[in-house]
C-alpha positions, 0 to 999 in steps of 0.5 A: 809658628805656623805655615801655609803651603799652596800646591801648584801642580802644573809643569812644562815637562816632568823631570826624570826623578820627579815623584811629586804630584804634577801634571805636565799636560794639563796647564789648560786646567790652571784657571779652573784649578786656581779658582778652586784653590781660592775657594779652598783658602776661603773655606780653610780661613773660616775654620782657622780665624784665630790662628796666626800664620808666619810663612806662606810657601807656593810649591809644585810642580812649577808655580812659575809656569802659570800666569803671574796674575793667578799667583797674585790672586791666590796671595791676595785671597790668603791675605784676605782670609788668613791672619798673617804675622806682621812680616810673613815670609812668602816664598815661591818656587821657580824653574829658571826656564819659566821666569821673566822680569814681568813675572817677578815684578808681579810676584813682588807686588803680591808680597813674595819676599823669598824665591826658591830656584831649581838650579840642580846642577851647572852642567847642561848635559846633566840638566838635559838628562834629568829632563829639566827645561832650563840650562845654566844660562837660564839660571844666571838670567833668573838670578840676575833678575833677583839681584839683591833679593832673598833667593835660594838655589837647589843643588842635587847630588848623586847624578849620573856621571857627576864628579867633584869638579861638577859639584864645585862648578855648581856651588861656585855658580850658585854662590857667585849668583847671589844666592843667600840660601843653598839647598844641597840634597842627594837624589833619591830614585823613587820606584816608578820614575824614569831615573829609577831604571838608571838606579837599578842598572847601577848607573848612579853613584852609590851611597859612599860616592854621594857621601864624598860629593856631599862632604866636598860640597859642604866644605866648599859652602863653608868656605864661601860663608854658608852655615849648615843649619839642617843636613841639606840646607845652608845659608848666609847669616839670618837667611834660613828658610822659616817655612822649613824650620817650622816643619823641623820644629814640628810646627803646625801648617795648613796645605792647600791644593791637590795632594797638599798635607796639613798638620793642625790641632794634633791631626794630620790630613791630606788632600786628594791626589786626583786633580779632577776629584779636587776640582769636583770636591771644591765646586761641590762645597766639600774640602777634598781630604782623603786621609785624616789621622790623630797623632798619638802621644808616642808618635808626637814624641818621636817626631819631635826628636827625629825632626829637631835632631835633623837640625844643628839646633838639636833637641831642647830638654826644656822644650820637650818637657814643655811639650810632653811633660817628660824627659826625652832621654828617659822616654828614649833611653835605649836609643839615646844610650845606643847613639850617645857616641854620635851626639854632643851636649851643650847645656840643655841642647843635644845635637848630632855631632857635625861629622855625623849629620849627613848620616843622621838617618842611620842614627835616627833609625834607633829612635824608631824601635 
């Protein structure tokens, strides 16, 4: 598999936890920026004529904040310049405070068949504290426009003052709204973001409290028929995110737009994080790459084990052998022996036991040594 990621870095307001490359005050640059993205698609497409891509993911920022005609134009260019699979998964992220019936209709005409909505929490006071521009009513309106569509809802844990009752209300609203996929992940306060101050002041739930909220949310989702297929991702049968699965299976992907990262042909490379520099490079006829590195065989093996163990699918001994020509348990003998009590074997497959999946970072750390 291979995926295409397109970054739309504009938003109405930067959330207090946001550490992504986004620009809340530069929406007037959207037309010029997206014209450059269309040019980058042409340039990259010329390099990757022989590659077939299975997924397209438009993320941000807030892609739904720009005029829908730009999304339509970008996807039209993708179809023109890249070879797509017969039925590609095409996803767009949306903030509930920026949607309309007309926008969604345009997205669907452009080929979007999966939607990712940032609910985060069903408690309006918590949404306001996070700097979100939507409320629960906005989310329910957005979900009503997507009735019958394949859409995902994001839920965030570890918020200031968050209780199990808050998590229950959020899960129930997400499930009742028709979400076929739910991402439930813990807030990670990053240095330099406004919410980091709350973290330093001890105003956010600690690790044990977040783990309790996660276990509670997991039990609720399980009751409602959602299957956990990755530590933070749950879905109805057959509704996994193919784009994200490609990352976890160490598949190839090409990133387009400012700050977008790529992994192609054994190389990792990243576009500039500077919006003006990105536009300048594209207009000058250059690809805006600022970092590029070959992935060593040792790093590739570690990435394969680390990423696949994040999922319920686990490490395939045969898959590893086909990729690297060796036995993964021998390559990581010390780490495997040290973590064996947390693992379960199912024939060719080794996976982290269900009860330890949430603390998988502590287990995977052993494989870094």
